[in-house]
C-alpha positions as CSV (number, residue, x, y, z in Angstrom):
1,M,-8.9,-8.8,-35.1
2,E,-10.2,-5.7,-36.6
3,N,-13.1,-6.0,-38.9
4,A,-12.6,-2.6,-40.3
5,L,-9.8,-0.1,-41.2
6,I,-12.5,2.6,-41.3
7,S,-16.3,3.2,-40.2
8,P,-17.9,3.4,-43.6
9,D,-20.7,6.0,-43.9
10,P,-23.6,5.6,-46.9
11,P,-22.5,7.4,-49.9
12,A,-23.6,11.0,-49.9
13,N,-26.7,12.2,-51.7
14,H,-25.2,14.6,-54.7
15,A,-26.3,15.1,-58.3
16,P,-25.2,12.7,-60.5
17,T,-22.3,13.5,-62.9
18,S,-21.1,11.8,-66.0
19,A,-18.8,12.4,-69.1
20,D,-20.0,11.9,-72.6
21,P,-19.4,8.5,-73.3
22,R,-18.6,8.4,-77.1
23,A,-15.9,11.2,-76.3
24,L,-14.6,9.4,-73.3
25,A,-14.3,6.1,-75.4
26,E,-12.4,7.9,-78.0
27,A,-10.0,9.5,-75.5
28,W,-9.4,6.3,-73.7
29,A,-8.7,4.4,-77.2
30,A,-6.1,7.1,-78.1
31,L,-4.4,6.6,-74.8
32,R,-4.3,3.0,-75.4
33,E,-2.8,3.3,-78.5
34,A,-0.1,5.6,-77.1
35,E,0.5,3.8,-74.2
36,P,-0.7,0.1,-74.3
37,R,0.6,-0.8,-70.9
38,L,-1.5,2.1,-69.0
39,R,-3.4,0.9,-66.3
40,I,-7.2,1.9,-66.5
41,R,-7.0,3.6,-63.0
42,D,-4.0,5.7,-64.2
43,A,-5.7,6.5,-67.4
44,A,-9.3,7.5,-65.6
45,A,-7.0,9.8,-63.5
46,R,-5.2,11.4,-66.6
47,L,-8.5,12.1,-68.1
48,G,-10.3,13.3,-65.0
49,V,-12.9,10.7,-64.7
50,S,-13.8,7.9,-62.3
51,E,-12.4,4.4,-63.4
52,A,-16.1,3.2,-63.5
53,A,-16.8,5.9,-65.9
54,L,-14.1,4.7,-68.0
55,R,-14.7,0.9,-67.7
56,A,-18.6,1.5,-68.6
57,T,-17.4,3.1,-71.9
58,E,-16.3,-0.7,-73.1
59,C,-19.8,-2.1,-72.5
60,G,-21.1,-3.8,-75.5
61,G,-17.6,-5.1,-76.2
62,A,-15.3,-7.0,-73.9
63,V,-17.0,-5.7,-71.1
64,L,-20.6,-6.5,-69.7
65,R,-22.5,-4.5,-67.1
66,L,-23.4,-6.5,-63.8
67,V,-26.7,-6.0,-62.4
68,D,-26.4,-4.7,-58.4
69,D,-27.3,-7.9,-56.7
70,W,-24.1,-8.0,-54.7
71,R,-25.0,-10.7,-52.5
72,G,-26.1,-12.8,-55.2
73,I,-23.2,-12.5,-57.2
74,L,-21.2,-12.9,-53.9
75,C,-22.9,-16.4,-53.2
76,R,-21.8,-17.9,-56.4
77,L,-18.1,-17.1,-56.3
78,P,-17.3,-20.2,-54.3
79,L,-18.3,-22.0,-57.5
80,L,-15.5,-20.7,-59.4
81,G,-12.7,-22.2,-57.5
82,E,-9.5,-20.5,-57.5
83,V,-9.3,-16.9,-58.3
84,M,-7.3,-13.9,-57.2
85,A,-8.8,-11.4,-55.1
86,L,-7.7,-7.7,-55.0
87,T,-8.4,-4.7,-52.8
88,R,-6.9,-1.4,-52.7
89,N,-6.7,2.1,-51.7
90,E,-4.7,5.0,-53.0
91,A,-1.1,3.7,-51.4
92,A,-1.7,0.0,-51.2
93,V,-2.9,-3.0,-53.5
94,H,-3.6,-6.4,-51.5
95,E,-3.8,-9.4,-53.7
96,K,-4.6,-13.0,-52.3
97,T,-5.2,-16.2,-54.4
98,G,-7.3,-18.7,-53.2
99,E,-10.9,-19.8,-52.8
100,Y,-14.2,-18.1,-51.7
101,V,-15.7,-19.7,-49.2
102,A,-19.6,-18.9,-48.9
103,P,-20.1,-15.5,-47.4
104,E,-22.0,-14.3,-44.4
105,F,-24.5,-11.4,-44.2
106,G,-25.8,-9.3,-41.9
107,G,-27.2,-5.8,-42.7
108,G,-25.3,-4.1,-45.4
109,H,-22.1,-6.0,-44.2
110,G,-20.8,-9.3,-45.4
111,L,-17.9,-11.6,-44.5
112,V,-15.9,-14.0,-46.3
113,L,-14.0,-16.0,-43.8
114,G,-11.7,-18.4,-45.9
115,A,-8.2,-19.5,-44.9
116,A,-6.8,-17.6,-48.1
117,I,-9.6,-15.0,-49.2
118,D,-10.7,-13.3,-45.8
119,L,-12.9,-10.1,-46.3
120,R,-15.0,-7.6,-44.8
121,L,-17.5,-6.2,-47.1
122,F,-19.5,-3.1,-46.9
123,L,-22.3,-3.5,-49.6
124,R,-23.9,-0.4,-49.0
125,Q,-20.9,1.3,-50.5
126,W,-21.2,-0.8,-53.9
127,A,-22.8,0.8,-56.8
128,F,-21.7,-0.7,-60.0
129,G,-20.1,-4.0,-61.2
130,F,-18.8,-5.0,-64.6
131,A,-17.3,-8.2,-66.2
132,H,-14.3,-7.8,-68.3
133,V,-13.9,-10.6,-70.9
134,E,-10.4,-11.0,-72.3
135,A,-8.9,-14.0,-74.3
136,E,-6.2,-14.4,-71.7
137,R,-8.3,-13.7,-68.5
138,T,-11.7,-12.8,-67.2
139,S,-12.2,-10.3,-64.3
140,L,-15.1,-8.9,-62.2
141,H,-14.7,-5.4,-60.8
142,F,-16.9,-3.5,-58.6
143,F,-17.0,0.3,-57.5
144,D,-18.6,2.6,-55.1
145,A,-21.1,5.5,-55.8
146,H,-17.8,7.8,-56.7
147,G,-16.6,5.5,-59.3
148,D,-13.7,4.0,-57.3
149,A,-12.8,0.4,-57.1
150,V,-13.8,-1.3,-54.1
151,H,-13.0,-4.9,-55.0
152,K,-11.9,-7.1,-58.1
153,I,-11.5,-10.7,-58.9
154,Y,-9.5,-12.2,-61.5
155,T,-9.2,-15.8,-62.9
156,R,-6.4,-18.1,-62.4
157,D,-5.3,-21.4,-63.9
158,G,-7.7,-23.4,-61.3
159,T,-10.7,-21.2,-62.1
160,D,-13.9,-23.0,-63.3
161,L,-14.6,-20.9,-66.2
162,D,-17.7,-22.4,-67.0
163,E,-19.1,-21.4,-63.7
164,L,-17.6,-18.0,-64.2
165,R,-19.7,-17.7,-67.5
166,K,-23.1,-18.9,-65.9
167,L,-22.3,-16.4,-63.1
168,I,-22.0,-13.3,-65.9
169,N,-24.9,-14.8,-67.9
170,I,-27.2,-14.9,-64.7
171,Y,-26.2,-11.3,-63.9
172,A,-25.5,-9.6,-67.0
173,D,-27.3,-6.0,-67.3
174,E,-27.8,-3.7,-70.2
175,P,-25.1,-2.7,-71.9
176,K,-25.1,0.9,-70.7
177,T,-22.1,2.8,-71.7
178,A,-22.2,5.5,-68.9
179,V,-22.6,5.6,-65.1
180,A,-23.9,8.3,-62.8
181,T,-21.4,8.6,-60.1
182,T,-21.6,11.2,-57.4
183,P,-18.8,13.3,-56.5
184,R,-17.0,12.6,-53.3
185,P,-18.0,15.0,-50.5
186,A,-15.6,17.5,-48.8
187,R,-13.8,16.3,-46.0
188,G,-15.1,18.1,-42.7
189,R,-13.0,19.5,-40.4
190,P,-11.9,17.4,-37.5
191,R,-12.7,18.6,-34.0
192,A,-9.8,20.2,-31.9
193,D,-8.2,18.2,-29.3
194,A,-9.4,20.4,-26.7
195,E,-13.2,19.5,-27.7
196,I,-12.4,15.9,-27.3
197,D,-13.1,14.4,-23.7
198,A,-9.8,12.6,-23.6
199,D,-10.1,11.3,-20.2
200,G,-13.3,9.7,-21.1
201,L,-11.5,8.5,-24.4
202,R,-8.7,7.1,-22.4
203,R,-10.9,5.3,-19.6
204,A,-13.0,3.5,-22.6
205,W,-9.7,2.4,-24.1
206,L,-8.3,0.9,-21.2
207,G,-11.7,-0.9,-20.7
208,M,-11.9,-2.5,-24.1
209,Q,-12.3,-6.4,-24.1
210,D,-12.1,-6.7,-27.8
211,T,-10.4,-4.8,-30.6
212,H,-13.5,-4.0,-32.3
213,E,-14.9,-1.9,-29.6
214,F,-12.3,1.0,-30.5
215,F,-14.7,2.1,-33.6
216,A,-17.6,2.7,-31.3
217,I,-15.2,4.5,-28.8
218,L,-14.0,6.8,-31.6
219,R,-17.8,7.3,-32.7
220,A,-18.9,8.2,-28.9
221,H,-16.3,10.6,-28.4
222,G,-16.2,12.3,-31.8
223,A,-12.5,11.5,-32.5
224,A,-10.7,10.8,-35.4
225,R,-8.4,7.9,-35.8
226,V,-5.2,9.6,-35.7
227,Q,-6.2,12.1,-33.2
228,A,-7.3,9.2,-30.9
229,L,-3.9,7.9,-31.1
230,R,-2.4,11.2,-30.0
231,L,-4.9,11.3,-27.2
232,A,-4.2,7.7,-26.3
233,P,-3.4,6.2,-22.6
234,P,0.2,6.4,-21.8
235,G,2.1,3.7,-23.4
236,Y,-0.7,2.6,-25.8
237,A,0.2,4.3,-29.0
238,R,3.6,5.4,-30.0
239,R,4.4,7.1,-33.2
240,V,7.4,5.4,-35.0
241,D,9.4,6.1,-38.1
242,P,7.5,5.1,-41.4
243,A,10.4,2.8,-42.0
244,S,9.1,0.3,-39.3
245,L,6.9,-1.0,-42.3
246,D,10.1,-2.7,-44.0
247,V,11.5,-3.7,-40.6
248,A,8.4,-5.5,-39.7
249,L,8.2,-7.4,-43.3
250,Y,11.9,-8.2,-43.5
251,G,11.9,-9.1,-39.8
252,A,8.9,-11.2,-40.5
253,A,10.1,-13.0,-43.5
254,A,13.7,-13.7,-41.6
255,T,12.1,-15.3,-38.8
256,A,9.2,-16.8,-40.5
257,L,6.9,-15.1,-38.1
258,P,3.3,-15.3,-39.3
259,I,1.5,-12.0,-39.6
260,M,-2.0,-10.3,-40.4
261,V,-1.9,-7.5,-43.1
262,F,-5.0,-5.4,-43.5
263,V,-5.6,-3.1,-46.6
264,G,-8.8,-1.7,-47.3
265,N,-11.1,1.2,-48.7
266,P,-14.9,2.1,-47.7
267,G,-16.4,-1.0,-49.6
268,C,-14.0,-3.7,-48.7
269,I,-11.1,-4.9,-46.4
270,Q,-9.1,-7.9,-47.4
271,I,-6.7,-9.8,-44.8
272,H,-3.8,-11.7,-45.4
273,T,-2.9,-14.2,-42.4
274,G,0.4,-16.2,-42.5
275,Q,4.1,-16.2,-43.2
276,V,5.6,-13.8,-46.0
277,A,9.1,-14.5,-47.6
278,R,9.9,-12.5,-50.8
279,I,10.3,-8.8,-49.9
280,V,11.1,-6.7,-52.7
281,P,11.6,-2.8,-53.0
282,M,11.0,-1.0,-56.0
283,G,11.6,2.6,-55.8
284,P,9.1,4.1,-53.5
285,W,7.3,0.6,-53.5
286,I,7.7,-2.0,-51.0
287,N,6.5,-5.4,-52.2
288,V,5.6,-8.6,-50.9
289,L,5.8,-11.0,-54.0
290,D,4.9,-14.6,-52.7
291,P,2.8,-17.3,-54.8
292,A,-0.4,-16.8,-53.1
293,F,-0.1,-13.2,-51.7
294,N,1.3,-9.8,-53.3
295,L,1.1,-6.6,-51.2
296,H,2.5,-3.3,-53.2
297,L,2.5,-0.4,-50.6
298,R,4.1,3.1,-51.7
299,R,6.1,4.0,-48.6
300,D,6.1,7.8,-49.9
301,R,2.6,7.8,-49.1
302,I,3.0,7.0,-45.4
303,D,2.5,10.1,-43.5
304,Q,2.5,8.6,-40.1
305,A,3.2,5.3,-38.5
306,W,2.1,4.1,-34.9
307,V,2.4,1.1,-32.9
308,V,-0.7,0.9,-31.2
309,R,-1.8,-1.5,-28.0
310,K,-5.4,-2.3,-27.1
311,P,-6.6,-4.3,-24.3
312,T,-8.6,-7.6,-25.0
313,A,-9.7,-10.5,-23.2
314,D,-6.9,-12.3,-24.3
315,G,-4.3,-9.7,-23.4
316,I,-2.8,-6.7,-25.3
317,V,-3.3,-6.8,-29.0
318,T,-0.4,-4.7,-30.8
319,S,-0.7,-3.0,-34.4
320,L,1.5,-1.4,-36.7
321,E,-0.9,1.3,-38.3
322,L,-0.2,3.5,-41.4
323,Y,-1.8,6.5,-42.4
324,D,-1.6,9.1,-45.2
325,A,-1.6,12.7,-45.2
326,D,-5.3,12.9,-44.8
327,G,-5.5,10.8,-42.0
328,D,-7.0,7.6,-43.8
329,A,-5.5,4.1,-42.9
330,I,-3.2,2.7,-45.5
331,A,-2.6,-0.7,-43.9
332,Y,-2.8,-2.5,-40.5
333,V,0.0,-5.0,-39.7
334,F,-0.6,-7.5,-36.7
335,G,1.0,-10.8,-35.4
336,E,-1.2,-13.7,-36.2
337,R,-3.6,-14.5,-33.6
338,K,-7.4,-15.9,-33.1
339,P,-9.7,-15.4,-30.5
340,G,-9.1,-17.1,-27.0
341,R,-4.8,-16.9,-27.8
342,P,-2.6,-14.3,-26.7
343,E,-0.7,-12.4,-29.4
344,L,2.8,-13.8,-30.6
345,A,5.6,-12.8,-28.3
346,S,7.7,-12.8,-31.2
347,W,5.5,-10.0,-32.7
348,R,5.2,-7.9,-29.8
349,Q,9.2,-8.2,-29.4
350,L,9.4,-7.1,-33.1
351,T,7.2,-4.1,-32.6
352,E,9.4,-3.0,-29.5
353,S,12.4,-2.8,-32.2
354,F,10.6,0.0,-34.3
355,S,12.5,3.5,-34.1
356,D,10.6,6.4,-32.7
357,L,10.0,9.1,-34.8
358,A,13.2,11.4,-34.8
359,D,13.0,14.8,-33.4
360,G,11.8,17.4,-35.7
361,E,9.9,14.9,-38.0
362,A,6.6,15.1,-36.5
């Protein structure tokens, strides 16, 4: 399976910005009083600051700042037992309950390869960490240099709270009430299709032996992800109706078809592997509400959906790929597979049932 939804770059080096912590704390308190159920992410957007900046204002009370020893923190997570891991982007939230296994590291990357919690970590993107200690639960929150959340961890009934307290005590930092975040850099203009060596890209695509090679192909040809799908070899990328996500989830649930669901951001990718059962639409959201896996995805944020086929040493691998209006990945869905095994014929048949995008909707 693909180990990344994106190819992360190091954070841009911009002058740090911050809000007045005291004024921000007062504004946050007023919002909480007026709207007790308002989530901190939404409150931060309302106040025009990052989530990390808002969380930092609570340091010294229920929130403790953590030192930036991400490897050390991650290596202690297996001691906590059962927890809930959460990774999100602007359009999707992916929640998995289970245990962390010992992480593996290489360069600035990390892997957590548990049966339940399966993560790809890009630690160069991690900049700030906090522990939020509440009466009913404790959670750990990690943010990038722009103050956006990359990964969160929440206690469950099976969490070893003594080990969590040890972790927080070991890695607690000074109670700083401000963070120096950097503004997100402006997006560069993508290259025109005519500037891409489309024939070379197609040859490289057809020569893949592993899906992970795709990111190197994109870099080598200077192509954006959705652009490469437009330029794909005939029959290897088909634009489909965004409602194909519903078809995929309901179809997998109805037939007990095991799937893989990838949701990520620049600092973390989280993967569910297994069956889905309870599919619940709520307004613009489509939700998977299973005991150990929750997915919340805003269908109104899906700008493009593609069925993508890539050659591998085990045969063709087929994915449903969802992108927002900026061309950023929202989620990828695959049939369950492992190296050395061909993909499930039932998954491939399900993707063949997805409707092509109607004329005039491109």
